[in-house]
C-alpha positions as CSV (number, residue, x, y, z in Angstrom):
1,M,64.4,59.1,83.8
2,R,60.5,58.6,82.8
3,A,58.2,61.5,83.2
4,K,55.7,61.4,86.1
5,N,52.6,61.3,83.7
6,T,54.1,58.5,81.6
7,F,52.1,55.3,81.3
8,T,51.7,52.2,79.0
9,I,49.0,51.5,76.9
10,H,48.6,47.8,75.9
11,T,46.9,46.2,72.9
12,E,46.3,42.5,73.0
13,L,45.4,41.0,69.6
14,I,42.5,38.7,70.3
15,D,42.6,36.9,66.8
16,G,46.3,37.5,66.3
17,T,45.9,39.9,63.6
18,L,46.5,43.6,63.2
19,S,43.1,44.2,61.4
20,G,41.0,41.9,63.7
21,A,39.4,42.1,67.2
22,R,41.6,43.6,70.0
23,N,41.7,44.7,73.6
24,I,43.0,48.1,74.4
25,Y,43.8,49.0,78.0
26,M,46.0,50.9,80.5
27,G,46.9,48.4,83.0
28,A,46.7,49.6,86.6
29,N,46.2,53.2,85.4
30,S,42.7,52.4,84.8
31,T,39.9,49.8,84.7
32,C,38.6,50.8,81.3
33,H,39.1,48.3,78.5
34,L,38.3,49.1,74.7
35,Y,37.4,46.0,72.8
36,V,37.6,46.7,69.0
37,I,35.4,44.1,67.1
38,P,35.1,44.2,63.7
39,R,31.4,43.3,62.3
40,D,32.3,40.1,60.7
41,E,34.0,39.1,64.1
42,I,31.1,40.4,66.3
43,N,30.2,36.9,67.6
44,I,33.5,36.9,69.5
45,A,31.8,39.1,72.1
46,N,29.7,35.8,73.3
47,N,33.2,34.3,74.3
48,I,34.8,37.4,75.9
49,A,33.9,37.1,79.8
50,D,34.4,41.0,80.3
51,I,31.5,41.6,77.6
52,A,29.1,38.7,78.2
53,G,26.4,39.9,80.6
54,Q,28.3,42.9,81.6
55,P,27.3,46.6,81.3
56,A,29.0,48.5,78.6
57,F,29.2,51.9,76.7
58,Y,29.8,51.3,72.8
59,I,30.1,53.0,69.6
60,L,29.3,51.5,66.3
61,L,31.4,52.9,63.4
62,G,30.6,53.2,59.9
63,D,33.1,53.9,57.0
64,T,35.9,56.0,58.8
65,N,37.3,57.2,55.5
66,A,33.9,58.9,54.5
67,L,34.1,62.7,54.7
68,K,31.8,62.7,57.7
69,P,31.7,59.1,59.0
70,E,28.6,57.7,60.5
71,A,28.4,56.3,64.2
72,Y,25.8,55.3,66.8
73,I,26.5,55.7,70.4
74,G,24.8,53.5,72.9
75,Q,24.7,51.5,76.2
76,T,23.7,48.2,77.4
77,T,23.8,45.7,80.5
78,D,24.8,42.8,78.1
79,F,26.4,43.9,74.8
80,A,26.7,40.2,73.8
81,N,23.0,40.0,73.6
82,R,22.5,43.6,72.2
83,K,24.8,43.1,69.4
84,N,22.4,40.8,67.9
85,D,19.7,43.4,67.4
86,H,22.2,45.8,65.7
87,V,23.6,43.3,63.4
88,Q,19.7,42.7,62.1
89,K,18.6,46.3,62.2
90,K,21.8,48.4,61.3
91,D,23.6,48.1,58.2
92,F,25.9,51.0,58.2
93,W,28.4,50.1,60.8
94,R,31.6,48.0,60.2
95,T,33.5,48.2,63.6
96,A,32.1,48.1,67.4
97,L,34.0,49.9,70.0
98,V,33.0,48.3,73.3
99,F,34.0,49.8,76.5
100,I,33.7,48.0,79.9
101,S,35.3,48.1,83.4
102,D,37.6,45.1,84.2
103,N,36.5,45.2,87.9
104,H,32.8,45.0,86.9
105,K,31.8,47.8,89.1
106,I,30.1,49.9,86.4
107,Y,26.3,49.5,86.8
108,G,23.0,50.0,84.5
109,D,22.7,53.8,85.5
110,D,26.5,54.2,85.1
111,V,26.4,53.5,81.5
112,K,23.4,55.3,80.8
113,Y,25.5,58.3,82.1
114,L,28.4,57.5,79.9
115,E,26.1,57.3,77.0
116,Y,24.8,60.8,77.8
117,L,28.3,62.3,78.2
118,G,29.4,60.5,74.8
119,I,26.7,61.8,72.8
120,E,26.9,65.2,74.1
121,A,30.7,65.1,73.6
122,A,30.3,63.9,70.0
123,Q,27.5,66.3,69.2
124,G,29.6,69.2,70.3
125,V,32.4,68.7,67.9
126,D,30.2,67.4,65.0
127,S,32.9,65.2,63.6
128,F,30.6,62.2,63.0
129,S,27.0,61.9,61.8
130,L,25.3,60.5,64.7
131,L,22.5,58.1,64.0
132,N,20.8,58.1,67.5
133,G,17.2,58.7,66.9
134,A,16.8,61.0,70.2
135,N,19.3,62.5,72.8
136,P,19.0,60.5,76.2
137,R,18.0,62.7,79.3
138,K,20.7,63.4,81.8
139,P,20.4,60.2,84.1
140,N,19.9,61.0,87.8
141,I,22.9,59.2,89.4
142,A,24.5,59.8,92.9
143,P,27.0,62.5,92.9
144,F,29.9,60.4,93.9
145,R,29.2,58.2,90.6
146,V,29.0,61.4,88.5
147,N,32.5,62.1,89.3
148,D,33.6,58.4,88.8
149,M,31.9,58.2,85.5
150,E,33.3,61.6,84.2
151,V,36.8,60.2,85.1
152,F,36.1,57.0,83.3
153,F,34.8,58.8,80.5
154,R,38.0,60.7,79.9
155,D,39.6,57.2,79.8
156,I,37.1,56.3,77.0
157,Q,38.2,59.4,75.1
158,L,41.7,58.9,75.4
159,L,41.4,55.0,74.2
160,T,39.3,56.0,71.3
161,R,41.9,58.5,70.4
162,F,44.5,56.1,70.7
163,Y,42.6,53.6,68.5
164,G,42.5,56.4,66.0
165,C,38.8,57.5,66.1
166,G,38.2,61.1,66.3
167,I,34.4,61.1,67.1
168,F,35.2,63.1,70.2
169,D,37.5,65.7,68.6
170,A,36.9,68.7,66.5
171,P,37.8,68.2,62.7
172,V,41.0,69.4,61.8
173,A,40.6,72.2,59.1
174,K,42.1,71.1,55.9
175,P,44.0,73.9,54.0
176,Q,42.1,75.1,51.0
177,P,43.8,74.9,47.6
178,E,45.3,78.1,46.3
179,H,43.5,80.1,43.8
180,L,46.0,80.1,40.9
181,F,46.6,82.6,38.4
182,Y,48.6,82.4,35.3
183,V,50.4,84.8,32.8
184,H,52.3,84.1,29.6
185,A,54.1,85.8,26.8
186,T,53.1,85.3,23.2
187,D,56.3,86.0,21.6
188,R,58.9,84.2,23.7
189,P,58.9,81.2,26.2
190,A,57.5,82.6,29.5
191,E,54.9,81.0,31.8
192,G,54.1,82.1,35.3
193,I,52.0,80.6,37.9
194,G,51.0,82.3,41.1
195,Y,48.5,83.1,43.7
196,Y,47.6,86.1,46.0
197,D,48.2,85.8,49.7
198,E,45.4,88.1,51.1
199,N,46.7,87.9,54.7
200,A,50.3,89.0,53.7
201,K,49.0,91.3,50.8
202,Q,51.6,89.6,48.5
203,F,51.5,88.1,45.2
204,V,53.4,84.5,45.6
205,L,55.3,83.3,42.5
206,V,55.0,79.4,42.4
207,K,57.8,77.1,41.9
208,G,58.3,75.9,38.3
209,S,57.3,79.1,36.7
210,I,59.3,79.9,33.3
211,I,60.9,83.5,33.1
212,A,61.5,84.9,29.9
213,N,65.3,84.9,28.6
214,E,65.2,88.4,27.4
215,V,63.6,91.6,28.4
216,V,62.2,94.6,26.3
217,T,64.1,98.0,26.2
218,S,61.5,99.6,28.1
219,F,61.9,97.4,31.1
220,K,63.4,99.3,33.8
221,S,63.9,96.8,36.6
222,I,66.8,94.9,34.7
223,V,69.2,94.7,37.6
224,A,66.5,93.7,40.2
225,R,65.4,91.2,37.8
226,E,68.9,89.7,37.0
227,K,69.3,89.6,40.9
228,F,66.1,87.6,41.4
229,I,67.0,85.2,38.9
230,K,70.5,84.5,40.3
231,E,68.8,83.9,43.6
232,H,65.8,82.1,42.9
233,C,66.1,80.4,39.6
234,K,68.3,77.8,37.4
235,T,68.7,77.5,33.7
236,D,67.2,73.8,32.2
237,K,67.5,73.3,28.6
238,G,67.8,77.0,27.8
239,Q,64.7,78.1,30.1
240,I,64.9,80.0,33.3
241,V,63.0,77.9,35.9
242,L,61.8,79.3,39.1
243,Q,63.0,76.8,41.9
244,H,60.8,77.6,44.8
245,D,57.7,79.8,45.8
246,V,58.6,83.4,46.1
247,P,56.5,86.0,47.6
248,M,56.4,89.4,45.8
249,D,55.5,92.8,46.9
250,S,53.2,93.3,44.1
251,P,51.3,91.3,41.3
252,S,52.9,93.7,38.8
253,G,56.4,93.3,39.8
254,A,55.7,89.2,39.7
255,S,54.3,89.5,36.2
256,G,57.0,92.1,35.1
257,I,59.8,89.5,36.2
258,I,58.2,86.6,34.3
259,L,57.4,88.4,31.0
260,G,60.5,90.6,31.0
261,R,58.5,93.7,30.3
262,P,56.4,96.5,32.0
263,S,53.1,94.6,33.3
264,N,49.9,95.7,35.1
265,G,49.5,92.2,37.1
266,W,46.0,93.0,38.1
267,D,45.2,92.7,34.5
268,D,47.7,90.4,33.3
269,W,47.2,87.6,35.9
270,K,44.3,85.4,35.0
271,D,42.9,82.2,36.6
272,A,41.9,79.1,34.7
273,D,38.6,80.5,33.9
274,G,40.0,83.9,32.3
275,N,39.1,86.0,35.3
276,K,41.5,88.9,35.8
277,L,43.3,88.9,39.3
278,G,41.7,92.3,39.9
279,K,38.2,91.1,39.5
280,V,38.9,88.4,41.9
281,V,40.9,89.9,44.6
282,K,40.0,93.1,46.5
283,R,42.9,95.5,46.4
């Protein structure tokens, strides 16, 4: 049984290729159509009846693989004609996203309102660098058209996301790489790698750390160390190797297991620049 809010999004490959021009729409659920047109195929707009001579809201996209892609948001009463100016005067864009209504009941003031909504939404999340010279004023359109255009703009956002463009979505924070610290023994094979989890207040030993085969007589946690090795390590070519990341209660306990001797982890763990853990992390 299909859920009540289930609907189908159609994609028509206009030139028969996955990377070429296409028409994306929601059938009877909406009159909104998204025409995706690569710059090198932009003249195809002259031959699409929905576009030629019709009002449209559009987005010009630059390199979407850039850290913060460039884009231009606009509106026109005839994209087939407007595109010529953008080809001549704007070099940055590689793809045009052109939104029209298939029943041609969107007019000049309507697309101005869509442009206003689009620029406001894109600036609100700041995922793309907008190259618009100035923000348009909020157009004065009839109240019933305001509601219609806000509904239509939600369809624009949906089809934009479906295409894979996040101009209306807040950027997802990328996890920062951990600040790694290292410890090693000079008299036997032992190489530890780890990082301090400030939220959990734990030191995490990283998979692949090599643990000393022997312990010094002054090391008191022999039983706990042997249990740790049995649970988390395996022997490979005579070396004891950690098989997965393991959080430890303290940096000293972590370095003590690696080195097989008493250790002050705040001093013995050092990063790639030689900085001691205790100098980098506040206790």
